[in-house]
N, C-alpha and C positions, 0 to 999 in steps of 0.2 A: 733949798733942796740939797740933799747930800750930793757929793761930787759925781758919783756914778750916773745917776739918772739925769743930772744936770748936763753932764758932758755928752751923754747919749742923745739928749734932746737937742743939743747944739749940733750934733752930727746929723740928726734927722733934718733939722732946719737947713743945714748946709748942703746935704747930699741927696735927700729923698725926692726932690723934685716936686714938692707939694706947693700949693698956692700960698700967697702971702697971708690970706685969711687963716688957713690951716696952721701955718707956722706961728702966727700970733696967738691963736688959741692954745697950741701946744706949749708955747713959752710961758703962758700964764696958768697952766694947769699943774697944780701941785699934787702929784700922785706918788711922791717918793716912797711913802710907807707901803703903798700897794705894790709898787715895783720891787721894793726890797723883799717883800714876802713872796713874790712870784718868780724872782730871778733864777732860782734853781741852778741847773748844771752850767758850770763855766765852760768856756770854749775849749780850754786845754784838756778837758776830760771827755769831750765829745768824740765818739769813735768813727764818725763818717766824714766824707769830704763835702757833703751838702746836707741841708737840714730842711725838714718840713715841720713847721710850728703849728700846733693845733691848740686853739684857745677856746675853751668852753665856758660860757657865762650862763649860770643857772639861777633862775628866779627861786628864792626861798621865802617869799612873802607868805603871810599866814593864810591867804586865800587858797593856796595850794591844798591845804588840809580840809577845806570846806566840802570838797567832793570826795566821798569815800573811795579809797583806792588810788587816788592820784599821787599821793606822796610815794607810795610803794612803786607805782608805775614809773615815776621819774627816776627813782633809784635803779630799778631794773633796766630801764632804757639806757641810762648812763653806763651801767656796767656792761650792757650789751655792746656799746660803742667800744669800750676798752677791749673786750674779747675779740671783736671783729678786727680791730687795728692790730692786735697781737698776732693774728693769723695772716696778716697781709705780708706781701713780699718786701715791703719797705719799712718794716717795723723798726729796724735798727736806726733809721734816719729820722724817725718821728720823735719830736719832743712835744709833750702835752702838758698843759696847765689848766686847772679848773678853779673857778671862783664863783661864789654865790653873792647875790645882791646885798645881803645884810651881814652875813658872817664872814665875808671876805674870802681869802685864798684857801681853798681846800687842799690844793696840791700845787707846789711850785713846778716850774718846767722840769720834767722828768722823762727818762726813757720809759718805754712801755712796760718792761719787766718790773719797774719800780712804781708803777702807777697805783694811786690810792683808790680803792673801790668805795662806792657810797654804801653807808650803813645807817641804821637808825641813830647811831651815835654822832655821826658827822653831817647828816642831812636831816634837819628837823625844822621844817618851814615855820618862819615867824617874821614879823616886821612888815615893812612897806615895799614899794616897788620904785626905787629910784632909777628907772630905766635909762634915762638920758645920761645922768652922771656916771652910772656904772659902765654903760657902753662906751662912752668917751674914754674912760680910764682904761678899759680893756684894749681898745684900739691903740691908745698911747703905749700900752705895754707891748703890743705886737710890734709897733714901730721901733720901740727902744730895744727889744730883744733882737730884732732884725739888724739894727745898727751895730749891736754888740758882736753878733756873729759875722757880719760882713766885714767889720773891722779886723777880724781874724782870718779873712779870706775864705770864709765858709758861705757859699751861696745859700740863700734862704727863700723859701716860699711859705706863705701863711694862709690858714683858713680859720676864721673866727665865727662862732655861732652864738647867738643870743636866744635863750629859750625862756619865755615869760607867759604868765597867764593873765596879764592885765596891762592896761595903759600906764603911762608914767604917773607915779604918785610919790612925791618926796624929793625930786631932784631940786637942788638949790644952786648948782654951779653951771649947768649946761642945759641947752635946749635941744629939741629935735633938729633944728637948723644947724647947730654946732656939730652934732653927730654927722649930719648929712655932708658937711664940708669935708670931714675926714674920710668918710666912706667913699665919696665920689672921687676924691683925690687918690686914695689908695687903690681903688678898683679901676679907675679910668686912666690914671697917669702912670700906672705901673702894671706889669703883667705878673706880679708875684704875690698879690693879695686877693683873697676871696672873703667877703663878709656876708653872712646870711643870718636869717632870723626865723624863729618858729614861734607861733602863738598857740597857746592852749586855750581854747575858747572858754570865756566866762559868760557867754550868752549875750553880751552887750558890746564888747569892744570890737571895732572894725580894725583888725590887725593889719589888713592890707593897707589901709589908710595910714595907720601909725607907722608902719615900716617904710612906707613910701616917703613920709615926712622925714624919716631918719636917713633917707637916701639908699636904702637897701634895694638892690636891683630886683626887678620883678621876678626873674627866674630863680632868685634866692630867697623868696618869701614863701612860707607855708603855714597853714593854720590847721591844727588838729582839734577834733572834738574832745571834750573833757571826759574821755573814757580811757580805761587802762590800756585797751588794745590799740587805740589810735595813738596814744602817747608813745607806747613802745614802738609803733610803726614809724613815727617821725624820727625817732632816734636811729632806727634801722636805716632809714633813708639817708640821714646825715652820715652814718658810718660808711655806707656804700659810696657816698660822694667823696669822703676823705680818702678811702682806699683808692678810688679811681684817680683822684688828683695827685696822689703821692707817688705814682709810678715813675714819672719823668716830667721834664719841663713841658713837653708837647701835651701830655695827658693833662697836666695842670691847666694849660691854656684852653684846651678843649672843654674841660670840666667847668672852668670859669665862665665860658661863653654859653654852655648848655644848661647850667643850673643843677638843681637837685637831681640825684640819680633816681631811677625807678626802684621802688621798694621790691 
């Protein structure tokens, strides 16, 4: 692994208060290329004294296209989140990164004025659903970026969302149990991480069961019907949750305990 992510992983293992199992999984997880693509804004350019990291993981498997209008609804919903965050009072302290399951990092960690909107050119669903591998890497990224900023004495809170329309299909490095180890350590052993997941119904996947196996807290699990209006609605719910969590440390803790905001 390149020096940066290797050193940050050492910092996570030494200082994040995670379990021995989580540390072992992180140490063996080679996601250097993923982190290099997502790393974005360095600490010396960050304009605020504290940071809220928002990590969005979007399913871009081919099945998204199978229901007419769903691809457009995901794009619209994602752009709705950007617009809502830009209007929030904490917009200057928010860094956001977006990655897709198959095509990788759409946008490295960026301030909201520089956020990349979704278009037909940069979001064109295709490929499989490596849900567990992708989620583990995204959480590793959250921990690494947290370590980077905390090393520069910038307090950090994070909220990570996974949005998928199917169960895992294609993961080769990690299991649901691996993901659960990270999620539970991050959410239960620290008051600075929220991990949530949204399923877009495919008519057969029990998303509540899948997300439970991944360790996602019950209050942070949501399933939408495969309709454009419901997909946009769950993105709206997420945006309201982020805005609420971004106000201050107390608001973050209250949001973490309460779960998704009311649309």
